[in-house]
C-alpha positions as CSV (number, residue, x, y, z in Angstrom):
1,M,0.1,-0.2,0.3
2,E,1.2,3.2,-1.3
3,R,1.3,5.6,2.1
4,E,1.4,9.6,2.3
5,S,4.8,10.3,4.0
6,M,6.0,13.8,5.3
7,E,9.9,14.3,6.6
8,F,10.7,15.7,10.0
9,D,13.7,16.7,12.0
10,V,12.1,15.2,15.2
11,V,8.7,13.3,15.4
12,I,7.2,13.4,18.7
13,V,4.3,11.0,20.2
14,G,2.8,11.8,22.8
15,A,1.1,15.4,23.5
16,G,1.6,15.5,27.6
17,P,3.7,17.1,29.7
18,A,7.1,15.0,28.6
19,G,6.4,15.7,24.8
20,L,5.0,19.1,24.8
21,S,8.7,20.2,26.8
22,T,10.6,18.3,24.3
23,A,9.0,20.6,21.9
24,C,9.0,23.3,23.3
25,K,12.7,23.1,24.4
26,L,13.7,22.5,20.7
27,M,11.6,25.2,19.5
28,Q,14.0,27.7,21.8
29,L,17.4,26.5,21.2
30,A,16.9,26.3,17.6
31,N,15.5,29.9,17.5
32,E,18.0,31.0,19.9
33,K,20.9,30.1,17.2
34,D,18.7,31.2,14.3
35,Q,18.1,27.4,13.3
36,E,15.3,26.0,11.1
37,L,14.2,23.0,12.9
38,M,11.1,20.9,12.1
39,V,9.2,19.1,14.9
40,C,5.6,17.4,14.9
41,V,3.6,16.3,17.5
42,V,1.4,13.4,17.3
43,E,-1.8,12.8,19.8
44,K,-3.9,10.1,20.2
45,G,-6.3,12.3,22.2
46,S,-9.4,14.1,20.2
47,E,-7.6,17.3,21.7
48,V,-4.3,18.0,23.8
49,G,-5.5,16.9,27.1
50,A,-8.4,14.7,26.3
51,H,-6.1,11.6,27.2
52,I,-4.4,13.2,30.1
53,L,-5.1,12.4,34.1
54,S,-3.2,13.3,36.5
55,G,-3.6,14.4,40.5
56,A,-2.1,16.8,40.5
57,V,0.0,18.5,42.9
58,F,2.1,20.3,40.4
59,E,6.3,21.0,41.5
60,P,6.8,23.8,39.1
61,R,11.0,23.3,38.7
62,S,11.0,22.4,35.4
63,L,8.5,24.8,34.3
64,N,10.3,27.4,36.2
65,E,13.3,26.5,33.8
66,L,11.6,26.0,30.6
67,F,9.8,28.9,30.6
68,P,10.4,31.6,33.7
69,D,7.8,34.0,32.5
70,W,5.3,31.2,33.3
71,K,3.1,33.2,35.4
72,E,3.2,36.5,32.7
73,K,2.2,34.0,29.9
74,G,-0.9,32.7,31.6
75,A,0.1,29.1,32.8
76,P,-3.0,27.7,34.8
77,L,-1.1,27.4,37.7
78,N,-4.0,29.1,39.7
79,T,-4.1,27.4,42.9
80,P,-0.9,27.3,45.3
81,V,-1.1,24.6,48.6
82,T,-2.0,26.6,51.4
83,E,-2.0,23.0,54.1
84,D,-0.7,19.6,53.7
85,H,-3.0,17.0,56.1
86,I,-1.5,13.7,56.0
87,Y,-3.9,10.8,57.9
88,L,-3.6,7.0,58.8
89,L,-7.0,5.6,58.2
90,N,-7.1,2.8,61.1
91,D,-11.0,1.5,59.3
92,E,-14.4,2.7,57.9
93,T,-15.1,5.4,60.5
94,S,-11.4,6.2,62.0
95,A,-8.6,8.1,61.4
96,K,-4.8,9.2,62.8
97,K,-4.2,12.4,61.5
98,L,-0.1,12.2,61.5
99,P,2.1,15.3,62.5
100,N,4.3,16.7,59.3
101,G,7.7,16.1,61.1
102,I,6.9,12.0,61.1
103,T,6.2,11.4,57.0
104,P,8.5,11.8,54.3
105,K,9.3,15.3,54.2
106,T,9.1,14.5,50.0
107,M,5.2,14.4,50.6
108,H,5.1,18.3,51.8
109,N,4.2,20.4,49.2
110,D,5.6,24.3,50.0
111,G,5.5,26.2,47.0
112,N,3.6,23.2,44.8
113,Y,0.3,24.1,43.0
114,I,-2.7,22.3,42.2
115,V,-3.3,21.9,38.7
116,S,-5.4,20.6,36.3
117,M,-2.5,18.4,34.2
118,G,-4.7,18.4,31.0
119,N,-5.4,22.8,30.9
120,V,-1.3,22.6,31.7
121,S,-0.7,20.4,28.7
122,R,-3.3,22.6,26.4
123,W,-1.3,25.4,27.6
124,L,2.1,23.9,26.9
125,A,0.4,23.0,23.3
126,E,-0.3,26.5,22.4
127,Q,3.4,27.6,23.8
128,A,4.9,25.2,21.2
129,E,2.4,26.0,18.2
130,Q,4.0,29.5,19.0
131,L,7.5,28.6,18.6
132,G,7.2,26.7,15.7
133,V,6.0,22.9,16.8
134,E,3.4,21.5,14.3
135,V,0.8,19.8,16.9
136,F,-1.5,16.8,15.4
137,P,-4.4,15.8,17.7
138,G,-6.3,13.1,16.9
139,F,-3.4,11.3,15.2
140,A,-2.5,7.7,17.2
141,A,0.8,6.6,15.8
142,S,0.2,2.8,15.4
143,E,3.5,1.1,14.5
144,V,7.6,2.1,14.5
145,I,9.3,2.2,11.8
146,Y,12.6,0.9,11.5
147,N,15.6,2.5,8.7
148,E,17.3,-0.9,7.3
149,D,19.8,-0.1,9.6
150,G,17.9,-1.4,12.4
151,S,17.2,2.6,13.5
152,V,14.0,3.8,14.4
153,G,12.9,6.2,11.5
154,G,9.6,7.3,12.5
155,V,6.0,6.0,13.2
156,L,3.5,5.4,11.2
157,T,-0.2,6.9,12.4
158,G,-3.6,4.3,12.8
159,D,-5.5,4.4,9.6
160,M,-9.1,5.6,9.5
161,G,-12.1,4.2,8.5
162,V,-11.4,-0.1,9.2
163,G,-14.6,-2.1,10.2
164,E,-14.5,-4.6,12.6
165,D,-13.8,-7.2,10.0
166,G,-10.4,-5.5,8.9
167,E,-11.6,-4.4,5.9
168,P,-11.8,-0.7,4.6
169,K,-15.0,1.0,4.9
170,D,-16.6,4.0,2.8
171,G,-14.7,7.4,3.7
172,Y,-11.1,4.8,4.5
173,M,-7.7,6.9,4.8
174,P,-4.6,4.9,5.3
175,G,-1.7,6.1,7.8
176,M,0.4,8.6,6.9
177,E,4.6,7.5,7.9
178,L,6.0,10.5,9.6
179,R,9.7,10.0,9.5
180,A,12.6,11.8,11.0
181,K,16.2,12.2,12.2
182,Y,14.6,11.6,15.9
183,T,11.7,9.9,17.2
184,V,11.1,10.7,21.1
185,F,8.1,8.2,22.7
186,A,6.3,10.2,25.3
187,E,3.3,7.8,25.4
188,G,3.0,8.1,28.9
189,C,2.8,5.0,31.4
190,R,3.1,1.6,29.4
191,G,2.7,3.0,26.0
192,H,2.3,0.6,23.6
193,L,5.1,1.4,21.0
194,G,7.5,1.7,24.1
195,K,7.1,-1.4,24.9
196,E,7.7,-2.9,21.8
197,L,11.2,-0.5,21.8
198,I,11.9,-2.2,25.4
199,S,11.6,-5.4,24.0
200,H,12.8,-5.2,20.5
201,F,16.0,-3.2,21.8
202,K,16.5,-4.8,25.5
203,L,16.5,-1.6,27.4
204,D,15.3,-3.4,30.5
205,E,17.9,-6.2,30.2
206,D,19.4,-4.4,33.1
207,S,16.9,-3.3,35.0
208,S,14.5,-3.8,37.9
209,P,11.0,-4.9,36.5
210,Q,9.0,-2.2,36.1
211,H,6.2,-1.9,39.1
212,Y,2.5,-0.2,38.2
213,A,-0.5,1.2,40.2
214,I,-3.9,2.4,38.8
215,G,-5.0,5.9,40.2
216,F,-8.2,6.7,40.3
217,K,-9.5,10.4,40.0
218,E,-12.9,12.0,40.2
219,I,-13.6,16.1,39.8
220,W,-16.5,16.9,42.2
221,D,-18.2,20.1,42.8
222,I,-18.7,20.9,46.9
223,D,-20.5,23.2,49.1
224,P,-18.8,26.2,49.2
225,A,-18.5,26.2,52.7
226,K,-16.8,23.4,52.9
227,H,-14.0,24.4,50.5
228,Q,-10.6,25.4,51.2
229,P,-8.6,26.1,48.1
230,G,-5.0,25.0,48.5
231,L,-5.8,22.2,51.0
232,V,-4.1,18.9,50.7
233,V,-5.2,15.8,51.9
234,H,-3.4,12.0,51.7
235,S,-4.4,9.2,53.4
236,A,-2.4,5.4,53.5
237,G,-4.3,2.4,55.0
238,W,-8.2,1.8,55.0
239,P,-9.6,0.1,52.6
240,L,-6.6,-1.5,51.5
241,D,-6.3,-4.3,53.6
242,D,-5.3,-6.5,50.7
243,A,-3.3,-4.3,49.0
244,T,-0.6,-0.9,49.3
245,G,-1.5,2.4,48.3
246,G,-3.2,5.6,49.5
247,S,-5.5,8.0,48.7
248,Y,-6.0,12.1,47.9
249,L,-7.9,15.1,47.7
250,Y,-6.9,18.4,46.7
251,H,-9.0,21.5,46.7
252,A,-8.5,23.2,43.3
253,E,-10.2,26.4,42.2
254,D,-14.2,26.8,41.5
255,N,-15.3,24.7,44.6
256,Q,-13.7,21.7,43.0
257,V,-11.8,19.2,44.9
258,F,-10.3,16.3,43.1
259,V,-10.7,12.9,44.9
260,G,-8.2,9.7,44.0
261,L,-7.4,6.4,45.0
262,I,-4.1,4.7,44.2
263,V,-3.7,0.8,44.2
264,D,-0.2,-0.8,43.3
265,L,-0.8,-3.4,41.2
266,N,1.1,-6.2,43.1
267,Y,-1.6,-7.2,44.6
268,D,-2.4,-10.9,45.3
269,N,-6.3,-11.2,45.9
270,P,-8.0,-11.7,42.2
271,Y,-10.9,-11.0,44.1
272,L,-9.8,-7.6,44.7
273,S,-11.9,-4.6,42.6
274,P,-9.8,-1.1,42.4
275,F,-12.7,0.6,41.4
276,D,-14.4,-0.6,44.3
277,E,-11.8,-0.4,46.4
278,F,-12.3,3.4,45.7
279,Q,-15.8,3.9,45.9
280,R,-15.7,2.7,49.5
281,L,-13.1,5.4,50.3
282,K,-15.5,8.2,49.7
283,H,-17.7,7.2,52.9
284,H,-15.1,7.9,54.9
285,P,-15.7,10.8,57.0
286,V,-12.0,12.3,56.0
287,F,-13.3,12.2,53.0
288,K,-17.1,12.3,53.5
289,Q,-17.1,15.6,55.4
290,Y,-16.2,17.9,52.2
291,L,-17.9,15.5,49.3
292,E,-21.4,15.1,50.9
293,G,-23.9,17.7,49.4
294,G,-21.4,17.5,46.4
295,K,-21.1,16.7,43.0
296,R,-19.1,14.4,40.9
297,V,-18.9,15.7,37.9
298,S,-15.7,13.8,36.2
299,Y,-14.0,10.2,36.5
300,G,-11.3,8.8,35.1
301,A,-8.3,5.9,36.0
302,R,-4.6,5.6,34.6
303,A,-1.9,3.2,35.3
304,I,1.0,5.0,37.0
305,A,4.7,3.2,36.8
306,K,6.4,3.8,40.2
307,G,9.3,1.2,39.8
308,G,11.3,4.6,40.0
309,F,15.0,4.6,39.7
310,N,15.4,1.1,39.9
311,S,13.0,0.1,37.1
312,L,14.6,2.8,34.6
313,P,15.5,0.9,31.2
314,K,17.9,2.9,29.0
315,M,16.6,5.5,27.4
316,T,18.1,5.5,24.6
317,F,18.3,3.6,21.1
318,P,19.6,4.0,17.4
319,G,16.7,6.9,16.3
320,G,15.1,7.9,19.3
321,L,14.4,8.3,23.1
322,L,11.8,7.3,25.5
323,V,10.9,10.3,28.3
324,G,8.6,10.4,30.8
325,C,6.4,7.7,32.0
326,E,7.1,6.1,29.3
327,A,10.3,5.3,31.0
328,G,9.2,5.4,34.4
329,T,10.4,8.9,35.4
330,L,7.7,9.1,38.1
331,N,9.4,10.0,41.9
332,F,6.9,7.9,43.7
333,A,8.2,9.0,46.9
334,K,6.7,12.7,46.5
335,I,3.5,11.1,44.5
336,K,4.3,13.5,41.1
337,G,5.8,12.8,37.7
338,N,5.0,15.5,35.6
339,H,8.0,17.8,36.5
340,T,10.3,15.0,36.3
341,A,8.9,13.8,32.8
342,M,9.0,17.6,31.5
343,K,12.7,17.6,32.8
344,S,13.5,14.1,31.1
345,G,12.2,15.8,27.9
346,M,14.0,18.9,28.4
347,L,17.2,16.6,28.4
348,A,16.4,14.9,25.2
349,A,15.8,18.3,23.7
350,E,19.1,19.6,24.5
351,S,20.9,16.0,23.3
352,I,18.7,15.8,20.1
353,F,19.6,19.7,19.1
354,E,23.4,19.2,19.6
355,A,23.2,16.1,17.3
356,L,21.7,18.2,14.6
357,S,23.9,21.3,14.8
358,E,26.8,18.8,14.6
359,N,25.2,17.1,11.7
360,A,22.4,17.6,10.1
361,E,22.2,15.3,7.4
362,T,23.5,12.8,9.0
363,P,23.6,12.9,12.6
364,T,24.7,10.5,15.1
365,K,22.2,7.7,15.5
366,E,22.3,7.0,19.2
367,L,22.5,9.8,21.3
368,T,24.5,9.0,24.2
369,S,24.8,12.6,25.1
370,F,21.3,11.8,26.6
371,T,22.9,9.0,29.3
372,E,26.0,12.2,30.4
373,K,23.3,14.8,30.9
374,F,20.9,12.8,33.0
375,K,23.2,11.6,35.5
376,S,24.7,15.1,35.6
377,S,20.7,16.4,36.3
378,W,19.2,16.7,39.5
379,L,16.5,14.4,38.2
380,Y,19.0,11.6,38.6
381,D,19.7,12.8,41.7
382,E,16.1,13.0,42.3
383,L,14.9,9.7,41.4
384,F,18.4,8.5,43.2
385,R,17.5,9.7,46.4
386,S,13.8,8.0,46.4
387,R,15.2,4.3,45.0
388,N,14.3,2.9,48.2
389,F,10.9,3.8,48.8
390,G,8.7,1.7,46.6
391,P,10.2,-1.6,47.4
392,A,10.1,-0.5,51.2
393,I,6.4,-0.2,51.1
394,H,6.1,-3.2,48.8
395,K,8.5,-5.2,50.7
396,L,7.0,-3.8,54.4
397,G,3.8,-2.7,53.8
398,N,2.1,0.9,54.0
399,F,3.1,1.3,57.9
400,W,6.6,-0.4,58.1
401,G,7.7,0.8,54.8
402,G,6.3,4.4,55.6
403,A,8.3,4.7,58.6
404,F,11.0,3.2,57.1
405,N,10.9,5.9,54.0
406,T,10.0,8.7,56.6
407,L,13.4,7.7,58.3
408,E,15.5,7.4,55.0
409,Q,13.9,10.8,54.0
410,N,14.1,12.8,56.7
411,I,17.2,11.8,58.7
412,F,19.5,10.5,55.6
413,N,18.4,12.4,52.9
414,G,17.6,9.7,51.1
415,N,21.3,8.6,50.7
416,L,21.9,5.1,53.0
417,F,24.6,2.9,52.0
418,F,22.3,0.2,50.7
419,T,19.8,0.0,47.3
420,M,16.6,-2.2,48.3
421,K,14.9,-3.5,45.1
422,D,11.2,-5.5,44.1
423,E,12.4,-8.2,41.2
424,H,8.9,-9.6,41.3
425,K,6.5,-8.6,38.4
426,D,3.3,-7.6,39.4
427,Y,1.2,-9.8,37.4
428,A,2.8,-12.9,38.5
429,Q,1.9,-11.6,42.4
430,L,-2.0,-13.2,42.1
431,K,-2.7,-15.9,44.3
432,E,-5.1,-18.9,43.0
433,A,-8.8,-18.2,43.4
434,K,-8.9,-21.1,46.0
435,D,-6.2,-19.6,48.2
436,A,-8.0,-16.4,48.3
437,K,-10.5,-14.7,50.4
438,E,-13.6,-13.9,48.4
439,I,-14.4,-10.0,49.0
440,S,-18.2,-8.6,48.9
441,Y,-18.3,-4.7,48.1
442,P,-21.0,-2.7,49.2
443,K,-23.7,-1.7,46.5
444,P,-23.4,1.8,45.7
445,D,-24.9,4.6,46.6
446,G,-25.1,6.8,44.1
447,V,-24.9,9.8,46.2
448,L,-21.1,8.8,47.1
449,S,-20.0,6.0,45.4
450,F,-21.5,4.3,41.9
451,D,-20.9,1.8,39.6
452,K,-18.3,1.7,36.7
453,L,-20.8,2.6,33.8
454,S,-22.1,5.6,35.2
455,S,-18.7,6.2,36.0
456,V,-17.4,5.8,32.4
457,F,-20.3,7.7,31.2
458,L,-18.9,10.8,33.4
459,S,-15.4,10.4,31.2
460,N,-17.0,11.1,28.2
461,T,-15.2,7.8,26.5
462,N,-16.1,7.3,23.0
463,H,-14.4,4.9,20.5
464,E,-16.1,4.3,16.9
465,E,-17.8,1.2,17.1
466,D,-17.6,-0.9,13.8
467,Q,-13.7,-0.7,14.0
468,P,-11.2,-3.9,14.8
469,C,-11.1,-4.3,18.3
470,H,-7.6,-2.8,19.9
471,L,-8.0,-5.2,23.2
472,K,-5.6,-7.8,21.6
473,L,-6.0,-11.6,23.0
474,K,-2.9,-13.6,22.0
475,D,-5.1,-16.7,22.9
476,P,-8.7,-16.1,23.2
477,S,-9.2,-19.5,25.2
478,I,-7.3,-18.6,27.7
479,P,-9.8,-16.5,29.7
480,L,-11.9,-18.8,30.1
481,Q,-9.8,-21.9,30.2
482,V,-7.1,-20.7,32.2
483,N,-7.9,-17.4,34.3
484,L,-11.4,-17.9,35.1
485,P,-11.0,-21.8,36.9
486,K,-7.5,-20.6,38.5
487,F,-8.2,-16.8,39.2
488,A,-11.6,-16.6,38.7
489,E,-11.3,-13.9,35.7
490,P,-9.6,-11.1,37.4
491,A,-10.2,-9.0,34.4
492,Q,-13.8,-8.0,35.2
493,R,-12.7,-6.5,38.5
494,Y,-9.0,-4.8,37.7
495,C,-10.3,-3.1,34.4
496,P,-11.8,0.3,35.8
497,A,-14.3,0.8,32.9
498,G,-16.4,-2.6,32.9
499,V,-14.4,-3.7,29.6
500,Y,-14.4,-7.4,30.3
501,E,-17.5,-9.8,31.3
502,V,-18.4,-13.1,32.0
503,I,-21.5,-14.0,30.6
504,E,-23.2,-17.3,30.9
505,E,-26.2,-18.2,27.9
506,Q,-27.9,-21.3,27.6
507,G,-25.4,-22.6,30.3
508,E,-22.5,-21.6,28.3
509,K,-19.9,-18.5,29.4
510,R,-18.5,-16.3,27.0
511,F,-15.7,-14.3,27.8
512,Q,-16.7,-10.4,26.3
513,I,-14.9,-7.0,25.5
514,N,-16.7,-4.0,25.6
515,A,-13.9,-2.1,24.1
516,Q,-16.2,1.0,23.5
517,N,-15.8,1.7,27.6
518,C,-12.1,1.2,27.1
519,V,-10.6,4.8,29.4
520,H,-7.0,3.7,28.0
521,C,-5.6,3.0,31.7
522,K,-3.6,-0.4,30.4
523,T,-4.4,-1.9,33.0
524,C,-5.7,-5.4,31.8
525,D,-1.9,-4.8,29.7
526,I,-0.3,-4.7,33.4
527,K,-2.3,-7.4,35.5
528,D,-3.3,-10.2,33.3
529,P,-1.7,-13.2,35.4
530,S,-1.7,-14.7,31.7
531,Q,0.1,-11.8,30.0
532,N,-2.6,-12.4,27.7
533,I,-3.9,-9.4,26.5
534,K,-2.5,-6.4,24.4
535,W,-3.1,-3.2,24.7
536,V,-3.1,-1.5,20.8
537,V,-4.2,1.9,20.1
538,P,-7.6,2.2,18.3
539,E,-8.8,4.7,15.7
540,G,-7.2,8.3,16.5
541,A,-9.3,10.6,18.8
542,G,-11.1,7.4,20.9
543,G,-11.1,7.1,23.8
544,P,-11.7,9.8,26.7
545,N,-11.8,13.0,26.6
546,Y,-11.1,14.9,29.9
547,P,-12.5,18.2,30.3
548,N,-9.6,19.0,33.0
549,M,-8.1,16.1,34.2
């Protein structure tokens, strides 16, 4: 098939904080040197920000470097943090508020802002376009293009107008080849092209396995009398009796709060439902006091790469780089990955620009200078100091792991002489159903707690129905023949959008995939115990349409 092809100096996959910071920094450097540079960003969401989901308490360190005049430029950082409250939830009714002195200092948020990262990304895209970057939302990068010498040469965007049967429909449009001297992959956590590249180039052979969590977020309009702009609430403990993780509630602007739960995906009980744990959380008095009388206006979920320093893959390969959460640069000790993602993109831009300046026609294939820049940056230092945080929680649990982390961060400043590692893969931790305790979750009340389908409705998720399913089963028999008898088919519970169902008809069981509901969280690709589900991109513009997550 003949495809239209476009040539760029740099193609960036993903219009999130990492990808857009790469683009902005590249063009700043080019404009400083009066050098012409062709840079494009492709984004699978219907618009920039449509697929961005983050808590988010934002540390402005990278933004200060990238745009020192961000306030004058109108960056949407409008709510500075005023207070930090950290609770240990003992059970469904009681909690203990912890003094700041006995919590890790990485959790303190002086100088940070409560933001919508969707809106920050939209603002970054505006800056990028003003600098001369071409931003293409609604185009999903579906395949990596490899050159004859094995290096990466760009990406192929997905075909539009293909039917469920794989045949072209009326209005079919073949995808385009976007070729580049360098391609930067900034798809976010568990990007499907990044996953392929890590395997293809063996980028993780010297790293611990990546570890993940699923993060939920809802936006609520609350009673103005209860609203305290700038208040940050974090908690650990209940309801996660069978998992580790934590919860948050951030008082943003306009009488809104952001509330959510993070559940580590190394849990072992196949009956656990992260979604239902989140619904339970909101009934706790610490959260209920703010939400009661309010209205839920948005819902979403997204996987989080939380392995940190120990799980970082090699980030360069011939023809390109991985940046941001694609590589796993999130600092879980801070529960923050936006400033680190941005910095990784800025370092990538510096390396790319240097290589193109030295030889614009045939630049160096592999950007070894990036590794040097990364190792001498504050980003490397910050991630190194937090390297034990996640493994301590995994090995010691929320309470003792939290005590260890407070000691290491507050007394030793993250510089203990040893490195704690977790070499176990998250999906492999599930017990068999016969060895696990079934969990009975309360029915949602429709006031504070809700079901999956009404939640997905609030995510504005939509896909073209007549298209190939983007949730691929390597072996279609495994859900019913292996996962159901062995693990009670946990896809029914770990998916936060009701995508996977086991349906019984006339005495026969059938595994059903409701791909239309998919919020692109990637949890199935991570947690399936048989590693049988492969998430690939649907048609461009499909998925959630988050307004300000």
